[in-house]
C-alpha positions as CSV (number, residue, x, y, z in Angstrom):
1,M,-9.7,-31.7,-17.9
2,P,-7.7,-31.0,-14.5
3,V,-4.5,-28.8,-14.5
4,Q,-1.7,-30.9,-13.0
5,P,0.5,-28.9,-10.1
6,R,3.7,-28.5,-12.6
7,R,1.7,-27.0,-15.5
8,L,-0.1,-24.8,-13.2
9,W,2.9,-23.4,-11.6
10,L,4.7,-23.3,-15.0
11,S,1.5,-21.3,-16.5
12,V,2.0,-19.3,-13.1
13,L,5.3,-18.3,-13.9
14,G,5.0,-17.7,-18.0
15,T,2.1,-15.4,-16.6
16,W,4.6,-13.5,-14.5
17,A,7.1,-13.3,-17.0
18,G,4.9,-11.8,-19.8
19,I,3.3,-9.4,-17.9
20,S,6.5,-8.4,-16.5
21,L,7.9,-7.9,-19.9
22,L,4.9,-5.6,-21.1
23,L,5.3,-3.7,-17.7
24,L,9.3,-3.1,-18.5
25,I,8.3,-2.1,-21.9
26,V,6.0,0.0,-21.0
27,C,7.9,1.8,-18.0
28,W,11.4,1.7,-19.7
29,S,11.5,5.3,-20.0
30,H,11.1,5.6,-16.1
31,V,13.5,3.0,-15.5
32,A,16.0,4.5,-18.1
33,R,15.5,8.3,-16.4
34,L,15.2,6.9,-12.8
35,T,11.9,8.9,-12.8
36,M,10.1,7.2,-9.8
37,W,6.2,7.2,-9.4
38,D,5.7,8.5,-6.3
39,P,7.5,10.8,-3.5
40,D,7.3,7.8,-1.4
41,D,9.7,5.5,-4.2
42,Y,12.3,8.2,-3.8
43,M,11.9,8.3,-0.2
44,R,12.6,4.8,0.0
45,L,15.6,5.2,-2.4
46,A,16.9,7.5,0.3
47,E,16.8,5.3,3.3
48,V,18.3,2.4,1.4
49,R,21.2,4.4,0.3
50,D,21.8,5.8,3.6
51,W,21.9,2.5,4.8
52,I,24.3,1.3,2.3
53,G,26.3,4.3,2.9
54,G,26.6,3.5,7.1
55,Q,23.5,4.5,8.7
56,S,22.4,2.3,11.3
57,F,20.3,-0.8,10.2
58,F,18.1,0.6,13.8
59,D,18.0,4.2,12.4
60,V,15.1,5.0,9.6
61,T,15.4,8.8,10.2
62,Q,16.1,11.1,7.3
63,Y,18.6,13.7,8.3
64,R,18.7,15.6,5.3
65,F,15.1,16.9,6.1
66,D,14.8,19.3,9.0
67,P,18.5,19.4,9.8
68,P,20.1,18.8,12.2
69,H,17.6,16.4,14.1
70,G,16.6,15.0,10.9
71,Y,13.0,13.5,9.9
72,A,11.2,11.1,11.9
73,M,10.2,7.9,9.9
74,H,8.1,4.8,10.5
75,W,8.8,3.0,8.0
76,S,9.8,-1.0,8.0
77,R,13.8,-1.9,6.9
78,I,12.4,-5.0,5.9
79,V,11.2,-3.5,2.4
80,D,14.7,-2.2,2.2
81,L,16.2,-5.7,2.4
82,P,16.0,-7.0,-0.9
83,I,16.4,-3.6,-2.4
84,A,19.7,-3.5,-0.9
85,A,20.9,-6.8,-1.6
86,L,20.2,-6.5,-5.0
87,T,21.8,-3.3,-5.0
88,L,25.0,-4.7,-4.0
89,L,24.5,-7.8,-6.1
90,L,23.4,-6.2,-9.5
91,G,23.3,-2.5,-9.2
92,E,20.7,-0.1,-8.2
93,R,18.9,0.3,-11.1
94,I,18.4,-3.1,-11.5
95,A,17.5,-3.7,-8.4
96,L,14.8,-1.0,-8.4
97,T,13.2,-2.5,-11.8
98,L,13.4,-6.1,-10.2
99,V,12.3,-5.7,-6.6
100,P,8.7,-5.0,-7.5
101,L,8.4,-7.4,-10.3
102,L,9.5,-9.9,-8.1
103,T,6.6,-8.7,-5.5
104,L,4.3,-9.1,-8.5
105,G,5.6,-12.4,-8.5
106,G,5.0,-13.5,-5.1
107,I,1.3,-11.9,-5.3
108,M,0.5,-14.2,-8.1
109,A,2.1,-17.1,-6.3
110,G,0.1,-16.4,-3.2
111,I,-3.2,-16.0,-5.1
112,A,-2.7,-19.2,-7.4
113,L,-2.1,-21.0,-4.2
114,A,-5.1,-19.8,-2.3
115,T,-7.4,-20.4,-5.1
116,A,-6.2,-23.8,-5.9
117,R,-6.7,-24.7,-2.1
118,L,-10.3,-23.1,-2.6
119,A,-11.3,-24.6,-5.8
120,D,-9.0,-26.5,-8.1
121,R,-6.1,-26.0,-10.2
122,R,-7.9,-24.6,-13.1
123,T,-9.6,-21.9,-11.5
124,A,-6.3,-21.0,-9.9
125,L,-5.1,-20.5,-13.4
126,F,-7.8,-18.6,-14.2
127,A,-7.0,-16.3,-11.0
128,T,-3.8,-15.8,-12.3
129,L,-4.5,-14.6,-15.3
130,V,-7.3,-12.0,-13.5
131,A,-4.6,-10.8,-11.3
132,A,-2.7,-9.9,-14.5
133,T,-5.2,-7.6,-15.4
134,T,-6.1,-6.0,-12.0
135,P,-4.8,-2.4,-12.4
136,L,-4.8,-1.5,-8.6
137,I,-2.4,-4.5,-8.1
138,L,-0.1,-3.9,-11.0
139,F,0.0,0.1,-10.0
140,Y,2.0,-1.0,-6.5
141,T,4.3,-3.7,-8.4
142,L,5.3,-1.5,-11.4
143,P,9.0,-1.2,-12.3
144,L,10.6,1.3,-9.9
145,R,7.6,1.1,-7.5
146,I,9.1,0.4,-4.6
147,D,7.6,1.9,-1.6
148,H,5.7,-0.8,1.1
149,H,1.9,-0.9,-0.6
150,G,3.2,-3.7,-3.0
151,W,4.9,-5.7,0.1
152,Q,1.6,-5.4,1.6
153,V,-0.4,-7.1,-1.2
154,M,2.1,-9.6,-1.6
155,M,1.9,-10.6,2.3
156,A,-2.3,-10.3,2.3
157,A,-1.5,-13.4,-0.7
158,L,0.4,-15.2,1.0
159,T,-1.7,-15.0,4.4
160,L,-4.7,-16.0,2.5
161,A,-2.9,-18.4,0.6
162,C,-2.2,-20.2,4.3
163,C,-5.5,-19.9,5.8
164,F,-6.6,-22.8,3.4
165,D,-3.9,-25.1,3.5
166,S,-5.3,-28.5,4.3
167,N,-2.9,-29.1,7.1
168,A,-4.3,-27.2,10.1
169,R,-1.4,-26.6,12.2
170,R,0.9,-25.9,9.0
171,G,-1.5,-23.1,7.7
172,G,-2.1,-21.5,11.0
173,I,1.6,-21.3,11.4
174,G,1.8,-20.0,7.8
175,A,-0.9,-17.5,8.5
176,G,0.0,-16.3,11.7
177,F,4.0,-15.5,10.4
178,C,2.8,-14.3,7.4
179,A,0.0,-11.7,9.6
180,A,2.8,-10.8,11.6
181,T,5.3,-9.4,8.5
182,W,2.2,-8.0,7.2
183,L,2.0,-5.7,10.2
184,A,6.1,-5.5,10.6
185,V,5.7,-3.9,7.1
186,S,2.9,-1.3,7.9
187,M,0.4,-1.6,10.5
188,E,-2.1,-0.2,7.6
189,G,-2.8,-4.1,7.4
190,L,-4.3,-3.9,11.2
191,P,-8.0,-4.0,9.6
192,L,-7.7,-7.0,7.6
193,V,-5.1,-8.9,10.1
194,T,-7.9,-8.4,12.7
195,A,-10.4,-10.0,10.2
196,I,-8.4,-12.7,9.8
197,A,-7.8,-13.6,13.4
198,A,-11.7,-13.4,13.7
199,M,-12.1,-15.2,11.0
200,H,-9.8,-18.1,12.6
201,G,-11.5,-17.7,15.6
202,L,-15.1,-17.7,14.6
203,R,-14.2,-21.2,12.9
204,F,-13.0,-22.5,15.9
205,A,-15.9,-21.3,18.0
206,I,-18.3,-22.7,15.4
207,E,-16.8,-25.6,14.6
208,G,-14.6,-27.0,17.8
209,R,-12.3,-30.0,17.3
210,A,-14.0,-30.2,13.7
211,F,-12.0,-29.8,10.3
212,G,-9.0,-28.9,12.4
213,S,-10.2,-25.7,13.2
214,D,-9.1,-25.5,17.2
215,R,-5.0,-26.6,15.9
216,R,-5.4,-24.3,12.9
217,C,-6.7,-21.4,15.3
218,S,-3.9,-22.5,18.2
219,A,-1.2,-22.2,15.8
220,F,-2.4,-19.2,14.4
221,L,-2.4,-17.2,17.4
222,I,0.9,-18.6,18.7
223,A,2.7,-17.6,15.2
224,L,1.3,-14.4,15.1
225,G,2.2,-13.5,19.1
226,L,6.1,-15.2,18.3
227,G,6.2,-13.4,15.0
228,A,5.1,-9.7,16.2
229,L,7.5,-10.2,19.0
230,G,10.4,-11.2,17.1
231,W,10.0,-8.6,14.2
232,L,10.0,-5.8,17.2
233,V,13.3,-7.2,18.5
234,A,14.6,-7.7,15.0
235,L,13.9,-4.3,13.1
236,R,14.0,-1.8,16.2
237,G,16.9,-3.9,18.6
238,P,18.5,-1.9,21.4
239,H,15.6,0.7,21.1
240,A,12.6,-1.9,20.8
241,W,11.2,-0.8,24.3
242,S,12.1,2.7,24.6
243,A,8.8,4.3,23.0
244,S,5.1,3.2,21.3
245,Y,4.0,4.3,18.2
246,G,0.8,3.5,16.8
247,D,1.9,4.0,13.3
248,M,4.7,0.9,13.4
249,L,5.1,-2.3,15.6
250,S,5.9,-1.2,19.1
251,P,5.4,-1.9,22.9
252,A,2.2,-0.6,22.6
253,W,1.0,-3.4,20.4
254,L,2.4,-6.1,21.9
255,G,-1.0,-6.4,24.2
256,P,-3.4,-7.2,21.2
257,L,-0.5,-8.6,19.1
258,S,1.4,-10.9,21.4
259,L,0.1,-11.1,25.2
260,A,-3.8,-11.8,23.7
261,P,-3.0,-14.5,21.4
262,F,-0.4,-16.6,24.1
263,T,-3.5,-16.4,26.3
264,G,-6.1,-17.5,23.4
265,A,-3.8,-20.5,22.8
266,L,-2.8,-21.6,26.3
267,A,-6.9,-21.4,27.4
268,M,-8.2,-22.9,24.5
269,P,-7.9,-26.7,25.5
270,L,-9.7,-25.6,28.7
271,V,-13.1,-24.9,26.4
272,T,-12.5,-26.7,23.4
273,D,-15.0,-29.7,24.2
274,R,-16.9,-27.4,26.7
275,G,-19.7,-25.9,23.7
276,V,-20.2,-23.1,21.4
277,A,-20.9,-20.8,24.3
278,M,-17.8,-21.1,26.1
279,R,-15.7,-20.9,23.2
280,F,-17.6,-17.4,22.4
281,L,-17.2,-16.6,25.5
282,L,-13.1,-17.1,25.4
283,L,-12.8,-14.8,22.5
284,L,-14.4,-12.1,23.8
285,A,-11.9,-12.5,26.8
286,V,-9.1,-12.7,24.4
287,A,-10.2,-9.3,22.5
288,A,-11.0,-7.7,26.3
289,I,-7.4,-8.7,27.4
290,G,-5.9,-7.1,24.1
291,V,-7.8,-3.9,24.2
292,A,-7.0,-3.5,28.0
293,A,-3.3,-4.0,27.6
294,L,-3.3,-1.3,25.0
295,L,-5.2,1.0,26.9
296,T,-2.9,0.3,29.6
297,I,0.4,0.7,27.9
298,D,-0.6,3.4,25.4
299,P,-3.8,4.6,25.0
300,L,-2.9,7.1,22.5
301,V,-2.2,4.8,19.8
302,L,-6.0,4.5,19.5
303,S,-6.4,8.1,18.3
304,G,-4.8,7.2,14.8
305,P,-1.2,8.6,13.8
306,F,-3.1,11.4,12.0
307,K,-4.8,12.8,15.1
308,A,-1.9,15.2,15.6
309,L,-2.2,16.9,12.4
310,D,-3.3,21.0,12.7
311,P,-5.8,22.1,10.9
312,L,-3.4,23.9,8.4
313,V,-1.8,20.8,7.4
314,R,-4.5,18.4,7.5
315,S,-6.3,21.2,5.1
316,Y,-3.2,21.8,2.6
317,W,-1.7,18.2,2.8
318,Y,-3.6,15.0,4.4
319,D,-7.2,16.2,2.5
320,N,-5.3,16.3,-0.6
321,V,-3.6,12.7,-0.7
322,S,-6.2,10.7,-2.4
323,E,-4.8,7.1,-1.5
324,G,-5.8,7.9,2.3
325,L,-9.5,9.4,1.9
326,P,-12.9,7.7,1.8
327,I,-14.7,6.4,-1.6
328,W,-17.0,9.2,-1.0
329,K,-14.6,11.7,-1.5
330,Q,-13.4,10.0,-4.5
331,P,-13.8,11.1,-8.4
332,G,-16.6,9.1,-10.3
333,D,-13.8,6.9,-12.1
334,T,-12.4,6.2,-8.9
335,I,-15.3,5.1,-7.3
336,M,-15.8,2.7,-10.4
337,M,-12.5,1.2,-10.2
338,L,-13.4,0.5,-6.4
339,A,-16.6,-0.9,-6.3
340,A,-17.4,-2.4,-10.1
341,F,-15.4,-5.4,-10.0
342,P,-15.9,-6.3,-6.3
343,I,-19.3,-6.8,-7.1
344,V,-19.0,-9.4,-9.4
345,A,-16.5,-11.3,-7.7
346,L,-18.6,-11.2,-4.7
347,A,-21.5,-12.9,-6.5
348,G,-19.0,-15.4,-8.0
349,T,-17.9,-16.0,-4.3
350,V,-21.7,-16.4,-3.0
351,Q,-21.9,-19.0,-6.3
352,A,-18.5,-20.7,-5.4
353,W,-20.1,-21.2,-1.6
354,R,-23.7,-22.2,-2.5
355,R,-22.5,-24.6,-5.2
356,E,-19.8,-26.2,-3.7
357,A,-20.4,-30.1,-2.5
358,D,-17.4,-30.8,-0.4
359,E,-18.1,-29.5,3.3
360,T,-14.4,-28.6,3.9
361,R,-14.3,-26.5,0.8
362,R,-17.6,-25.0,1.5
363,R,-16.4,-23.7,4.8
364,N,-13.7,-22.3,3.3
365,W,-15.4,-20.5,0.6
366,L,-17.5,-18.9,3.6
367,A,-14.3,-17.9,5.3
368,M,-13.4,-16.4,2.0
369,L,-16.4,-14.5,1.7
370,F,-15.9,-13.1,5.1
371,L,-12.4,-11.7,4.3
372,A,-13.2,-10.6,0.8
373,L,-16.3,-8.7,2.3
374,A,-14.0,-7.3,5.3
375,A,-11.5,-6.5,2.6
376,F,-13.9,-4.4,0.4
377,A,-15.6,-2.4,3.7
378,V,-11.9,-1.3,4.5
379,S,-11.3,-0.1,1.0
380,L,-14.2,1.8,1.4
381,F,-12.6,4.0,4.0
382,V,-9.3,3.9,2.7
383,Q,-8.7,4.3,-1.3
384,R,-5.0,2.2,-1.2
385,A,-6.7,-1.1,0.1
386,G,-8.5,-1.2,-2.9
387,A,-5.5,-3.3,-3.9
388,V,-5.7,-5.9,-1.3
389,S,-9.5,-5.9,-1.8
390,H,-9.5,-6.8,-5.5
391,L,-6.5,-9.4,-4.4
392,Y,-9.3,-11.0,-2.2
393,M,-12.2,-10.9,-5.0
394,L,-9.8,-12.9,-7.5
395,P,-10.7,-16.3,-6.0
396,G,-14.5,-15.5,-6.4
397,A,-14.3,-13.8,-9.9
398,A,-11.7,-17.1,-10.8
399,A,-14.7,-19.2,-10.1
400,L,-17.6,-17.6,-11.3
401,L,-15.2,-17.5,-14.7
402,A,-14.3,-21.2,-14.5
403,S,-18.2,-22.0,-14.4
404,M,-19.5,-19.3,-17.4
405,L,-16.8,-21.3,-19.6
406,A,-17.5,-24.9,-18.8
407,R,-21.1,-23.6,-19.4
408,I,-20.2,-22.2,-22.6
409,G,-18.0,-24.9,-23.7
410,Q,-21.1,-27.1,-23.7
411,W,-22.3,-24.9,-26.7
412,H,-22.4,-26.6,-30.6
413,R,-22.7,-23.0,-32.4
414,P,-18.9,-21.4,-32.7
415,V,-20.3,-17.8,-32.9
416,P,-22.0,-17.4,-29.9
417,R,-19.4,-19.8,-28.1
418,V,-16.8,-17.3,-29.0
419,L,-18.9,-13.8,-28.6
420,A,-19.9,-15.3,-25.0
421,T,-16.5,-16.5,-23.6
422,V,-15.3,-12.9,-24.8
423,G,-18.2,-11.6,-22.8
424,A,-17.4,-13.8,-19.7
425,I,-13.8,-13.1,-19.7
426,L,-14.8,-9.1,-20.0
427,L,-17.5,-9.6,-16.8
428,C,-14.3,-11.1,-14.7
429,S,-11.8,-8.5,-15.4
430,P,-11.4,-5.8,-13.2
431,L,-10.2,-3.7,-16.0
432,M,-13.2,-4.0,-18.0
433,T,-15.7,-3.9,-15.2
434,A,-14.3,-0.6,-14.3
435,S,-14.1,0.6,-17.7
436,A,-17.7,-0.5,-18.3
437,G,-18.8,1.5,-15.1
438,M,-17.0,4.3,-16.0
439,A,-18.4,4.3,-19.4
440,V,-21.9,4.3,-17.8
441,L,-21.0,7.1,-15.3
442,A,-19.9,9.3,-18.5
443,I,-23.1,8.5,-20.1
444,T,-25.8,9.1,-17.1
445,R,-24.1,11.9,-15.3
446,P,-24.6,15.6,-16.4
447,A,-22.3,17.2,-18.8
448,Q,-19.5,19.2,-16.6
449,P,-17.4,22.2,-17.8
450,P,-13.7,21.5,-18.7
451,A,-11.6,22.4,-15.9
452,P,-9.1,24.7,-16.2
453,V,-6.0,23.5,-17.1
454,A,-2.9,24.8,-15.4
455,S,0.0,26.3,-17.9
456,K,2.8,24.2,-17.7
457,E,6.4,25.6,-17.8
458,L,8.0,22.9,-19.7
459,C,11.6,22.8,-19.4
460,D,13.6,23.2,-23.0
461,A,14.5,19.9,-24.4
462,P,16.4,17.9,-23.5
463,C,15.5,18.5,-19.9
464,D,18.5,18.9,-17.5
465,S,16.3,18.6,-14.2
466,F,19.5,18.3,-11.9
467,G,22.4,20.1,-13.6
468,A,22.5,23.3,-12.5
469,L,21.5,22.5,-8.7
470,N,23.9,20.1,-8.3
471,R,26.7,22.9,-9.5
472,L,25.6,24.7,-6.3
473,P,27.3,24.3,-3.2
474,P,25.3,21.8,-0.8
475,S,22.9,24.4,0.6
476,Y,19.5,24.3,2.9
477,I,16.8,24.9,0.5
478,L,12.9,25.5,1.3
479,A,11.1,23.4,-0.9
480,S,7.6,22.3,-1.4
481,L,6.7,19.1,0.0
482,D,6.7,16.8,-2.8
483,V,9.6,18.1,-4.3
484,G,12.0,17.1,-1.5
485,P,12.1,13.3,-2.0
486,R,13.3,13.5,-5.4
487,M,15.7,16.1,-4.4
488,L,17.3,13.8,-1.7
489,I,18.1,11.2,-4.6
490,N,19.2,13.5,-7.2
491,T,21.4,16.2,-5.4
492,Q,23.6,17.1,-2.2
493,H,20.9,19.4,-0.7
494,R,18.9,19.7,2.6
495,F,15.4,20.7,3.2
496,L,12.9,21.5,5.5
497,G,10.6,18.8,5.1
498,S,8.2,16.4,3.1
499,G,4.8,14.4,3.7
500,Y,5.5,12.5,6.6
501,H,2.7,12.6,9.3
502,R,5.4,12.5,12.3
503,N,7.0,15.9,11.6
504,V,3.9,18.0,11.7
505,A,6.1,21.0,12.5
506,A,8.1,21.0,9.3
507,I,5.3,20.0,7.3
508,H,3.1,23.5,8.6
509,G,6.5,25.4,8.3
510,V,6.6,24.6,4.7
511,I,2.8,24.9,3.8
512,A,2.4,28.4,5.6
513,A,5.6,29.7,3.9
514,F,4.3,29.2,0.5
515,T,0.5,29.9,1.3
516,E,1.1,33.0,3.7
517,P,2.4,36.3,2.6
518,P,6.0,36.2,1.4
519,E,7.1,37.9,5.2
520,T,6.2,34.1,6.7
521,A,8.9,32.2,4.5
522,H,11.3,35.4,5.1
523,A,11.2,34.9,9.0
524,L,11.1,30.5,8.2
525,M,14.3,30.8,6.1
526,T,16.6,33.4,7.8
527,S,15.5,32.1,11.4
528,Q,17.0,28.4,9.9
529,G,19.6,29.5,7.9
530,M,18.0,28.5,4.2
531,T,19.9,30.3,1.5
532,H,17.1,28.7,-1.4
533,L,13.8,28.5,-2.4
534,L,12.4,26.2,-4.9
535,I,9.1,25.0,-6.5
536,D,8.0,22.9,-9.3
537,P,5.6,25.2,-11.1
538,T,3.9,22.3,-12.9
539,G,3.0,19.7,-10.0
540,N,0.1,19.9,-7.9
541,E,1.2,21.6,-4.7
542,A,1.9,24.4,-6.6
543,T,-1.6,24.6,-8.0
544,I,-3.2,23.4,-4.7
545,Y,-1.2,26.1,-2.6
546,S,-2.0,29.0,-5.5
547,Q,-5.5,28.3,-5.8
548,H,-6.9,28.4,-2.0
549,A,-4.1,30.8,-1.4
550,P,-4.2,33.6,-3.7
551,R,-2.3,35.6,-2.2
552,G,0.3,33.7,-0.8
553,L,3.8,33.4,-1.7
554,M,2.9,30.7,-3.9
555,A,0.7,32.3,-6.0
556,Q,2.9,35.4,-6.0
557,L,5.9,33.1,-7.4
558,L,4.1,31.7,-10.2
559,A,2.6,35.0,-11.7
560,G,6.2,36.2,-11.6
561,K,6.1,38.4,-8.6
562,A,9.1,37.2,-6.6
563,P,9.7,39.4,-3.3
564,T,12.9,41.8,-3.2
565,W,14.5,39.5,-1.2
566,L,14.4,36.7,-3.4
567,E,16.8,36.7,-6.5
568,P,16.3,34.2,-9.4
569,V,18.8,31.6,-10.0
570,P,19.3,30.4,-13.7
571,L,18.3,26.7,-14.0
572,P,18.8,25.8,-17.6
573,R,16.7,23.1,-18.9
574,S,15.1,22.3,-15.9
575,P,11.5,22.7,-14.6
576,Y,12.3,23.7,-11.5
577,R,12.5,27.5,-10.4
578,L,15.2,28.2,-7.9
579,W,15.4,31.8,-5.8
580,R,18.4,32.9,-3.6
581,R,17.6,34.7,-0.6
582,I,19.4,37.9,-0.2
583,G,18.3,39.7,2.4
C-alpha cells in the first residue's frame, strides 16, 4: 500500500523527534555540564561568542590564540548564523542543543525526499528509519556537536534530493545552489561536488535533450557559479578579493566554480543537438578552462592545505588526527564501520537499478550508483567523509530492505516471517552490519596482547575543572594543543595555539616545547611573555608526547619531575595541572 505524502512527512517528523529525544537523554550529562565532544566544537562556540560580543562578521580570527596578532581561521560564518540567532532568542545552551538536532532533521528530510524521488514514499520512509541508526551521521549531530561536519552532511543530503527533482530546471537550480553552499561551508566537499557536477555533465553528454538533461545541467552550472560568487562576497565582504586560499571559498576557486560553469552553460546550446562526441568535447573544454583559471590565479591551492606542515607538526599532530587519515591507517573496527554497510547498500543500489522498469527512474538509479561509488571512494582516503558516504548509501539500503520485506511478507508461516524480517532489518542497518563485521574481525584475527592503559589522574569529586584557573588574573599560558579551545570557553586566559593548520609556527612551538628538553619551553615562554604552563595529564596528546619523546618536557611533567623554573600551582578538584614560570 503506497504511503501518502502527508503520512511520509509526519513519519519523518516523528522519527526525527524520537531519535532527537533519545540523543538528548543519552547526552544530557554533556548538555548539563557544557562538555562538548571535540575541540572544534569549543572553537566554534568561541567564534560565535566573539561575533556576538562585537567582532566583525567578516573576521574569524581567534585573537586569544597566539596574541597579539591572533590565530588565522578558515571557517565559514554560515555555520555560526543559526547558533548566534538561537543564542540571542533562546539562550546559549538551548541553541547548542537544538542546532545539531535541527541539522539532523535537515539530513533526514533531504534523504527522505531523495529516496522518494528515486523510488517511492514507502522506500523513503525506510531510508529515514535507516538514517536514524547510522552512527557516522548521528555522531555529527549530537547535542552540542556544532562544528561544520553536520552541515556538510545536511548539504550533501539536500543536494542529492535536488539532483532527482522531476522538474529538471528547478532541480538543477536547487542542486547547484546547495552544492555552492556546501563548498561555502567547507571546501572538504569539493571532491563530491565535482562528482555531482560530473554526473550532470555526463547525463547531458549522453542524453542530450532527453529527460530534460540539458535544462538540468545548464541550471546546475549557472546556480553553482552564481552561488559560489555570491557566497564569496557575502562571507568575506570587503576582503573578498584580497587573498586566495585553498581551504575556503576564495578568488582562486572562482575559475572552476564560476568561470567554467558559466562558460559551459553559455556554450551548451551550441552543441546540444550536435551529437554525443561534441557534447563530450564541451565537457572536456569546460574542465580545462576551470583548471587553467585555477593555475593562472593561484596554482599553490592545488597543493592542499596541509602541504606547509613541517615534519614535526605532521608527525605529532596531523598523523594522529584519525578523521583525516585514509582507511588503511585506521584500526580494524573503524575499517569495518566505514566499509561494511556500503557493501550491502551498493548491492541494493545495483538491484534497484536493474529491476526498475521506468526508464527515467532507471537512469536516476544509475546516477545514484555513480554518486554512491564516488562518496565511498572519497571515504577510503579521508575517514571523516564516511558520514556522507553512508548517507549516499541509504537509498540503496532502503530499496533493498523494501524489496526483501515485500517478499518476506508473502510467506505464510509467522515464525520464519518474523525471523526473516528481523534479519532483513539487521542486514540493512549500518549499526548491525558494522557490528557483525567487527565480530568477524575479532574472531578471525590473532589475539593481541592488551594495550597498556595510561593511569588517569582523576580529580576529587565533584570536579571543578576551571574554578582555580578563573581565580587567576588573565594570563598568557603555554598549553597543549587540544586543551586550548576548551579553555577559551571556560576561562579568560590566552594561549599559544591549537590544532588549526594555517598556524604552523604556533603549532610547532607547542609541540617542540613539550617534546624537547625543558630548555626549549623555557626559551619560548620567556621570549613570548608566557607566565604559566598547563597540561591535561589524562589526554591523548600527553600520552603521544610522552611515548614518542620520553626525555621531553611532557614526559618529565607526567613523571613528577618538573624543571626548577616551574613552580606548581594548586588546582583543587581539577584534572588539569598548572605551573608558574619563576625564572
